[in-house]
N, C-alpha and C positions, 0 to 999 in steps of 0.2 A: 492831777493827783486827788485822790480820796481821801477825806479823813475822817477818822472815826474817834470815839472816846479812848480807844487803847490801841488801835492800828492805824496807820495810813499805808495807802496803797500808792506806789510810786511809780511813775514809768521805768522801766526795765532799761537799762542801758549797758554796754559794753564793759564798765567800770564796776559794774555789779559783779563779775565773775566770780572775785576772789571769797565776796559775801555769800553768795548761793553756794559754792563748796563747803563754807563752813557752815552754813544752817543744815546742808544736806549730809555733812558728817554726823551732825548729832543724830545716829540712828544709822548710819551708812545706808540712806535710802536709796541710792543707786543701784544698790544690792536687790531691790523690791523686783518680784517678776510680773505685777500687775500693774506698772505703771510706768511712767519714764520719768527719772530725776536727774539732773544732770550730774556727774563726778568730775575728777578732775581731770581726767582724759576725755571728757565730754561738752563740758561746759562751754566752751568756743562755740561749737557748732548748735548748741544750746539754744543761745542767745543768739546769733547770727539769724539763725530759722526763725525766730521771733521778730526780731527787726525786720527781718525780711517781707515778712506778714504786716508788720504794722505798715512799711512802706508803699504793701500793695492795698492797704486801707482793708484789708480781713481781719487783722488781728490788733487788739489792744494789750501788750504784756507789762505784766507790773511784779514788783518786787512788793512782797509785805514786810512792815517795819513795824516793830514793838516800838510805840512812839515814847516811853517812859525811858529806854535804854537806846533807841537810834537804830539797834541790831535788827539786820534782815533774817526774817524767818519762815522764810519760804517764798512761793511763786504762785501769782494765778494769771489769767487773763482771759480776755474776750476774745471770741474765735467765730470763725464760719460766720461772719458778721453779714447780713443780708439786709440793705437798707431797702432794696426795693419791697421788700415782704416783711420789713421792720422787727427781724428774730437774729437771734445770734444763740451762740455758747458760750456759758462760763466753764471754763475747764483747764486742764494742765497745772492744775491746783495740787501743791505739795506744802507739806508744813514738816519743818522740824521736831524730830520725836518729842521733845518738852514742850514746844507749844500746842502739840494734838490734844483735845480735849480740853484747850484752856478756855474757851471764848474768842480765842482769834479767829478761826473759822467762821463760825456765826456771825459775827462783826463785818469781818472783809466780804461775806456774801452778802450781808446785808446792803453794805455800802455799794456792791455791783449791781444787787437787784434793784435799790433804790435809783442809781444810775440810768439804768437799763431801761426801766418802766417810766422815770418822772423826768430826766434830764433827753433822754433818747427818744423817749415815746415808742417805744419798740413794743409790739404784742404778744410775743414770746421770748422766753429765756428757758434754752433745754440744756439738760447737762448729761452725760453719757460717762459711765463708767466700767472697767472691765466685772464681767459676770464673777468671777472669782475675787475681788474686791471687796467682801463684805464689812469693812469699816468705812469705806467710802459709800458705799451703798445705805449704809444704814444712817449717814450723814446728809446727804441729800434728802430722804425721806425725812429727816429731823428738821432739815429745813422747811419743808411742807411742800416739795413738789409730790408730781401725779408720775407713777411707774407708767410707763407707757408700753415697754415691751423689751424682748431680745432682738439685737440684731446679729444675726451669724455672721460669724467669720469677716466682723467689721473692719478689722485691721491687724497686720502682722507685727509682733512685739519684738524687740531687739534679739531677743535668742529663737526667734524663728516660729515661736508659738502662734496659732490662727486664733485671734481673741475673739470671744463673743463680748458682745456690749450688752450693757441696759440701758436704755433711752430714759429720761425723767424730764416732765416741764412745769414749767408755771405759766398761766397766761394772763394778761392784763386785768381780767376781771377776779383772777382770785387774788392779785397782789396785795388789794388792800389788807384783806383778813390775813396772808402769810406777814404783810408787814407789821402786822399787830402784833402777831404772835412771836414774832423776832425781837420786838422792840421788849416785849416782856419779859422774853428769855434773859435777854441783855440787861435788862435791869434787875432780874433776879440772880444774875451771875451764872446762869445755866449754858450750857454747850449744846 
């Protein structure tokens, strides 16, 4: 579990299904075409896939919990975990509409980046998002990540669309400056 001042990242469990659907209902996020968010019909398989990845050692899935209310407001994960090369990806992140641009994402990513660089001693953290997802792209840049380029037809979306993705990264040498910037943003209440 990773704990911040306003959010906690708790390990995802099968028992979180109803809370995930409730969070995703805030904005009917499962209807978004640029990301995959669990809905009432897909939440079970969403959680099962995440837990299978955890069992394989390649995924660490979390629910994002508002500490003041105990309410699950989204989900995120470490995935593509590569111990040999000390790198991973932070992804599959989504937040209830009411939690977006509230500081929740900034603190959640701060906790994850701190854990990846300081506790796990990784040298690279990457982010990948849909080329069409302008909000996600802007949020990743606000974290301090560097855009690396477009990966064409990187995956097929549930609707069959061939998705081009944009890849970003933060490397260990950049982490101290990124960390300071994020701490300043959080102390000023900026997202």
